[in-house]
C-alpha atoms as one frame of an Amber mdcrd trajectory, in Angstrom:
protein
  -6.197 -17.827  17.791  -9.164 -18.899  15.671 -10.381 -22.403  14.932  -8.708
 -22.746  11.523  -5.246 -21.993  12.948  -5.771 -24.409  15.822  -6.723 -27.184
  13.375  -3.656 -26.511  11.186  -1.298 -26.527  14.175  -2.921 -29.682  15.525
  -2.438 -31.479  12.189   1.248 -30.512  12.056   1.878 -31.552  15.658   0.030
 -34.871  15.222   2.113 -35.537  12.103   5.267 -34.744  14.122   4.231 -37.121
  16.923   3.495 -39.977  14.478   6.799 -39.543  12.630   8.789 -39.420  15.872
   6.914 -42.406  17.277   7.373 -44.723  14.273  10.391 -43.446  12.310  12.667
 -41.858  14.911  15.473 -44.452  14.775  15.418 -44.738  10.974  16.519 -41.110
  10.679  19.869 -41.914  12.380  20.803 -45.238  10.772  24.079 -45.027   8.755
  22.570 -46.956   5.815  19.957 -44.218   5.404  22.662 -41.781   4.275  22.739
 -41.899   0.448  25.366 -40.336  -1.766  24.475 -38.526  -4.959  26.749 -37.839
  -7.900  26.557 -34.614  -9.896  27.862 -34.625 -13.444  29.745 -31.618 -14.778
  26.624 -29.637 -15.771  24.833 -30.377 -12.489  27.970 -29.370 -10.575  28.174
 -26.009 -12.410  24.459 -25.327 -11.821  24.814 -26.151  -8.119  27.785 -23.782
  -7.722  25.963 -21.047  -9.656  22.791 -21.472  -7.544  24.821 -21.385  -4.330
  26.382 -18.134  -5.528  22.939 -16.611  -6.147  21.786 -17.455  -2.617  24.998
 -16.091  -1.085  24.755 -12.992  -3.291  21.187 -12.383  -2.145  22.375 -12.562
   1.465  25.189 -10.052   0.841  22.835  -7.784  -1.137  20.256  -7.660   1.668
  22.910  -7.270   4.373  24.320  -4.275   2.492  20.825  -2.787   2.357  20.507
  -3.263   6.114  23.721  -1.333   6.812  22.566   1.365   4.386  19.006   1.974
   5.649  19.035   0.089   9.007  15.832  -1.823   8.323  15.555  -5.152  10.156
  13.642  -6.767   7.285  16.856  -6.886   5.256  18.934  -8.137   8.198  16.599
 -11.054   8.964  16.413 -12.110   5.341  20.209 -11.828   4.898  20.774 -14.064
   7.948  18.185 -16.527   6.624  20.071 -16.680   3.307  23.429 -17.226   5.022
  21.848 -20.043   7.057  20.574 -21.632   3.844  24.059 -21.337   2.326  25.492
 -23.107   5.390  22.789 -25.789   5.079  23.504 -26.361   1.382  27.293 -26.510
   1.897  26.955 -29.066   4.698  24.522 -31.167   2.640  26.930 -31.059  -0.321
  29.900 -32.038   1.856  28.031 -34.948   3.443  25.891 -36.348   0.607  27.057
 -35.157  -2.820  30.024 -35.938  -5.038  32.287 -34.231  -6.086  31.650 -31.773
  -3.219  32.362 -34.531  -0.677  35.946 -34.739  -1.925  36.402 -31.017  -2.639
  35.381 -29.536   0.712  38.164 -29.662   3.250  36.010 -30.174   6.331  33.971
 -32.963   7.865  30.225 -32.267   7.711  27.825 -33.887  10.184  24.080 -34.161
  10.611  24.423 -31.793  13.575  25.681 -28.989  11.311  22.824 -29.646   8.899
  20.253 -29.575  11.686  21.620 -26.422  13.311  21.747 -24.637   9.929  18.175
 -25.627   9.178  16.933 -24.424  12.577  18.667 -21.055  12.159  17.269 -20.752
   8.628  13.790 -21.350  10.043  14.178 -18.822  12.880  15.495 -16.030  10.653
  12.898 -16.804   7.973  10.167 -16.504  10.602  11.565 -13.206  11.879  11.683
 -11.920   8.303   8.092 -13.036   7.657   6.967 -11.415  10.891   8.471  -8.037
   9.956   7.310  -8.299   6.326   3.719  -9.314   7.102   3.460  -6.647   9.816
   3.226  -4.199   6.917  -0.249  -5.638   6.253  -1.421  -5.016   9.840  -2.774
  -8.529  10.494  -2.383  -9.202  14.222  -3.553 -12.837  13.981  -0.633 -13.714
  11.695   1.787 -12.092  14.118   0.507 -14.301  16.958   0.896 -17.456  14.832
   4.457 -16.521  13.842   5.381 -16.007  17.499   4.129 -19.507  18.325   6.224
 -21.064  15.545   9.262 -18.998  16.587   8.950 -20.400  20.125   8.792 -23.917
  18.628  11.930 -23.206  16.569  13.796 -21.800  19.593  12.877 -24.954  21.531
  14.288 -27.008  18.647  17.488 -24.927  18.681  17.998 -25.575  22.393  17.211
 -29.286  21.861  19.775 -29.445  19.045  22.505 -27.822  21.130  21.881 -30.245
  24.021  21.356 -33.524  22.117  23.392 -32.823  18.941  20.399 -33.207  16.640
  17.097 -31.456  15.954  13.720 -32.911  16.837  11.305 -30.573  15.044  12.843
 -29.632  11.683  14.260 -33.127  11.187  10.745 -34.540  10.945   8.741 -31.443
   9.924  10.858 -29.505   7.381  11.178 -25.732   7.713   9.185 -24.962   4.579
   6.075 -26.589   6.102   6.096 -24.080   8.981   6.616 -21.225   6.547   3.802
 -22.450   4.325   1.548 -22.739   7.381   2.081 -19.019   7.957   1.677 -18.129
   4.271  -1.587 -20.065   4.061  -2.929 -17.942   6.927  -1.640 -14.791   5.240
  -3.538 -15.730   2.067  -6.664 -16.281   4.138  -6.489 -13.083   6.192  -4.888
 -10.439   3.953  -7.601  -8.817   1.868  -5.501  -6.454  -0.259  -2.737  -8.678
  -1.625  -0.080  -6.914  -3.691   2.651  -7.994  -6.105   5.390  -8.321  -3.423
   3.178 -10.684  -1.415   2.613 -12.907  -4.457   6.341 -13.000  -5.236   7.026
 -13.971  -1.614   4.477 -16.795  -1.836   5.716 -18.063  -5.205   9.287 -18.227
  -3.889   8.305 -20.538  -1.047   5.881 -22.570  -3.152   8.738 -23.321  -5.543
  10.762 -24.759  -2.650   7.764 -26.857  -1.572   7.140 -28.151  -5.105  10.768
 -29.139  -5.626  10.892 -30.900  -2.266   7.788 -32.907  -3.159   9.318 -33.815
  -6.523  12.503 -35.030  -4.812  10.493 -37.335  -2.580   7.929 -38.572  -5.113
  10.051 -38.937  -8.237  13.148 -41.095  -7.671  14.160 -40.271 -11.245  15.754
 -37.123  -9.891  17.292 -38.524  -6.720  18.182 -42.161  -7.176  20.086 -43.417
  -4.179  23.392 -45.226  -4.064  26.014 -43.450  -6.122  23.589 -42.553  -8.907
  23.491 -39.344 -10.904  21.244 -36.592  -9.601  20.150 -33.104 -10.482  20.496
 -30.055  -8.138  16.802 -29.212  -8.025  16.934 -27.990  -4.438  19.825 -25.664
  -5.271  17.828 -24.175  -8.135  14.737 -23.844  -5.927  16.635 -21.927  -3.234
  18.261 -19.696  -5.873  14.877 -18.902  -7.418  13.358 -18.321  -3.978  16.186
 -15.927  -3.094  15.715 -13.959  -6.303  11.920 -13.703  -5.990  11.893 -12.741
  -2.314  14.719 -10.205  -2.735  12.645  -8.619  -5.487   9.510  -8.781  -3.322
  11.338  -7.131  -0.416  12.723  -4.284  -2.536   9.425  -3.740  -4.342   7.403
  -3.764  -1.125   9.487  -1.060   0.479   9.355   0.969  -2.694   5.543   0.830
  -2.392   5.752   1.738   1.299   8.066   4.658   0.505   5.697   5.879  -2.234
   2.762   5.637   0.162   4.662   7.645   2.759   5.406  10.326   0.156   1.724
  10.461  -0.734   0.770  10.826   2.910   3.308  13.625   3.289   1.792  15.337
   0.250  -1.676  15.041   1.756  -0.471  16.369   5.110   1.245  19.277   3.351
  -1.980  20.151   1.542  -3.953  19.925   4.778  -1.380  22.147   6.458  -1.774
  24.703   3.682  -5.545  24.659   4.053  -5.256  25.046   7.823  -2.915  28.028
   7.403  -5.309  29.628   4.931  -8.176  28.966   7.330  -6.343  30.725  10.143
  -5.553  33.679   7.896  -9.158  33.979   6.708 -10.405  33.762  10.304  -8.173
  36.733  11.169  -9.467  38.641   8.151 -13.072  37.804   9.091 -12.468  39.074
  12.607 -10.966  42.305  11.289 -13.828  42.796   8.818 -16.609  42.177  11.312
 -16.393  45.504  13.159 -16.195  47.756  10.029 -19.111  45.874   8.453 -21.198
  46.307  11.596 -20.267  49.999  11.694 -21.385  50.455   8.065 -24.623  48.607
   8.757 -25.469  50.896  11.713 -24.479  53.908   9.590 -26.941  52.909   6.889
 -29.674  52.506   9.519 -28.976  56.055  10.730 -28.994  57.403   7.152 -32.255
  55.573   6.491 -33.943  57.354   9.394 -32.707  60.701   8.065 -33.626  60.312
   4.390 -37.309  61.278   4.856 -38.520  58.205   2.906 -36.740  59.274  -0.288
 -37.269  56.265  -2.605 -33.916  56.560  -4.413 -32.056  56.851  -1.113 -33.943
  53.877   0.385 -33.179  51.765  -2.703 -29.495  52.674  -2.521 -29.376  51.830
   1.207 -31.084  48.506   0.514 -28.543  47.606  -2.192 -25.677  48.677   0.065
 -26.991  46.465   2.884 -27.268  43.546   0.473 -23.620  44.045  -0.503 -22.623
  44.108   3.166 -24.552  40.891   3.741 -22.880  39.352   0.685 -19.425  40.303
   1.983 -20.225  38.855   5.417 -21.612  35.607   3.938 -18.669  35.247   1.554
 -16.024  35.567   4.245 -17.966  33.115   6.426 -18.143  30.625   3.537 -14.391
  30.886   3.055 -13.768  30.447   6.770 -15.911  27.313   6.906 -14.404  25.952
   3.705 -10.839  26.108   4.988 -11.771  24.778   8.419  -9.266  21.942   9.059
 -11.772  19.978  11.173 -12.078  16.257  10.290 -15.546  16.021  11.837 -18.023
  14.037   9.753 -21.663  14.876   9.267 -24.514  14.168   6.892 -24.560  16.902
   4.248 -26.608  17.698   1.156 -24.688  17.163  -2.092 -26.448  19.916  -4.059
 -26.022  22.449  -1.249 -22.288  21.647  -0.947 -21.794  22.039  -4.695 -23.606
  25.396  -4.754 -21.610  26.648  -1.748 -18.381  25.772  -3.537 -19.508  27.555
  -6.717 -20.228  30.708  -4.712 -16.602  30.642  -3.579 -15.428  30.147  -7.165
 -17.775  32.634  -8.821 -15.349  35.621  -8.570 -12.845  33.676 -10.715 -15.394
  32.178 -13.137 -17.360  35.316 -13.985 -14.432  37.401 -15.344 -13.555  34.497
 -17.700 -17.219  34.356 -18.838 -17.407  30.663 -17.988 -20.970  29.450 -17.773
 -21.587  26.898 -15.040 -24.801  24.939 -14.546 -25.994  22.420 -11.989 -28.467
  19.773 -13.176 -30.285  17.805 -10.481 -31.601  14.441 -11.624 -31.703  12.889
  -8.158 -30.156  14.721  -5.240 -28.936  12.859  -2.150 -27.151  13.278   1.157
 -23.911  11.649   2.247 -22.166  11.080   5.579 -18.580  12.349   5.462 -16.549
  15.522   5.953 -18.350  18.172   3.906 -15.279  20.435   3.706 -13.272  17.647
   2.077 -16.031  17.035  -0.466 -16.157  20.751  -1.283 -12.368  20.708  -1.685
 -12.759  17.979  -4.346 -15.414  19.947  -6.242 -13.255  23.082  -6.051 -10.166
  21.244  -7.347 -11.989  19.705 -10.309 -13.891  22.878 -11.293 -10.770  24.986
 -10.829  -8.817  22.576 -13.027 -11.509  22.787 -15.734 -11.516  26.593 -15.471
  -7.742  26.766 -16.030  -7.980  24.543 -19.115 -10.832  26.592 -20.592  -8.876
  29.816 -20.087  -5.576  28.378 -21.303  -7.088  26.985 -24.516  -9.268  30.071
 -25.083 -12.363  27.941 -25.652 -15.338  29.689 -27.220 -18.497  29.616 -25.121
 -16.728  27.905 -22.192 -18.974  25.989 -19.855 -18.884  23.575 -16.967 -21.804
  21.330 -16.051 -22.334  19.558 -12.748 -24.863  16.728 -12.849 -26.087  15.149
  -9.618 -27.680  11.756 -10.161 -27.546   9.579  -7.061 -24.981   8.179  -6.297
 -22.898  10.005  -8.921 -21.709  13.581  -9.341 -20.403  14.266 -12.863 -18.399
  17.407 -13.658 -18.083  18.003 -17.416 -16.318  20.728 -19.367 -15.927  21.543
 -23.069 -12.179  22.169 -22.881 -11.121  19.691 -25.563 -10.306  16.712 -23.351
  -7.082  15.199 -22.023  -4.339  13.875 -24.301  -4.095  10.067 -24.478  -0.489
  10.063 -23.267  -1.551  11.944 -20.103  -4.831  10.203 -19.219  -3.183   7.371
 -17.251  -1.125   9.803 -15.145  -3.756  12.444 -14.471  -4.206  11.391 -10.815
  -0.489  10.975 -10.047   1.032  13.373  -7.503   3.156  16.202  -8.929   1.988
  15.506 -12.490   0.445  18.424 -14.366   0.105  19.605 -17.959  -0.358  23.207
 -16.798   2.359  25.721 -16.134   2.903  26.958 -12.585   0.953  24.029 -11.108
   2.131  21.773  -8.286   0.152  18.841  -9.729  -1.427  17.648  -6.490  -5.016
  18.913  -6.872  -6.437  15.873  -8.678  -4.294  13.500  -6.617  -5.667  15.032
  -3.416  -9.192  14.775  -4.840  -8.815  11.076  -5.631  -7.300  10.408  -2.214
 -10.191  12.144  -0.442 -12.917  10.401  -2.461 -11.429   6.899  -2.392  -9.536
   6.767   0.923 -11.513   9.129   3.122 -15.023   8.739   1.681 -14.880   5.157
   0.364 -16.013   6.192  -3.109 -14.467   6.263  -6.563 -13.156   9.090  -8.755
 -12.617   8.441 -12.465 -12.286  10.442 -15.666 -13.724   9.988 -19.161 -12.383
  12.094 -22.021 -12.948  12.729 -25.733 -12.206  15.458 -28.276 -14.987  17.697
 -26.904 -14.007  17.685 -23.254 -13.715  15.488 -20.205 -15.961  14.340 -17.392
 -14.842  13.641 -13.844 -17.191  11.129 -12.235 -17.510  10.917  -8.446 -19.274
   7.802  -7.160 -20.200   7.823  -3.488 -21.147   4.394  -2.161 -23.881   4.903
   0.403 -23.912   2.569   3.385
């Protein structure tokens, strides 16, 4: 636990000690119980808000039984506890609910409902914030859960709470959210909706205490601000919960796509290794045969030239199969590699498909550089982008097709003259399974972006116009 958390906990506990020490008895005096009167509109709004909170609980409980995820169970139980809290408050303090409800509410029921609401809210926050992998927050939540459990036991023994009566539940929740804001670097939309929901409850509670206009005591009219706040909080957090797990599910699908691609590459690597092994002996046999022929040709210049060219072709075949074997090597080992050399190696692999289409490809070196990462993954990115450009050039039957690779530290720009990408497609070009080409699985550019940005810490972007498009790889050197 770091210093900031210790200070925050100390402030809350000192506040609790002061309130208990000086205002303990005032909390239990009969004259401190004020009744509030809701007019017809306020009554309807209160009932409607209560229905929203109960509906959110049922909605999340149904999700729990459907997908068996504890996040939904904890939040559903928290909502049911809030419903119980609101009903008991209405029965004890608010007209016409006081006369409508056919049961006798007590401060004990209010306290026990509030403690349960706190415990289940903390369990929900713990499971929700675990998705952000912040261990420090998890430790803080456990401490507050232990405090809440102590308060539950105290309430059951002495018929009233000691913690939540003087330090409301939302303060403990906001303590945790403040730490989440401090520690979570990549905040997303669900996290902000979660925070806004609880901040609304805090704001309304402050208004109720600071502005008597809304909560005049002694049989005066009032407005159900707290009901509205809980209803809004339920709506926002239910949305945050659903949206967050949609993002998690999408991320899992992306990871599965990446694993599938890696599995394909590994399978191809194994196949090419088998082919390389099978080729090695015939190539060696041909090489020795040429050596024997060379000794028997009596220095005939035409024969020697032919043998030399044949040996060069054998060497080319051996180098090519080795390049393929290395390229499809599934190893995740990182090393410092030369950018220009990796690009040229990839183009050698692609040359058999580029030459028949008469696609001219050039490499311009403005400032070469080296980078520490997995060289095979980088070559896979270059292959995907160049291959994609090649398909477009062939499909659109571009005259004088060409692809240019420009290396200018820390950028690698791959440009083609294929006519560019349509405006309606440009925003989706890196999405998985999206492709404008026939017979394409649509994962090449997605895999490329994932490798550059997630694995190599760089950035992959695209710029397009009517002439063609440029894919820009930026590698941030450390």
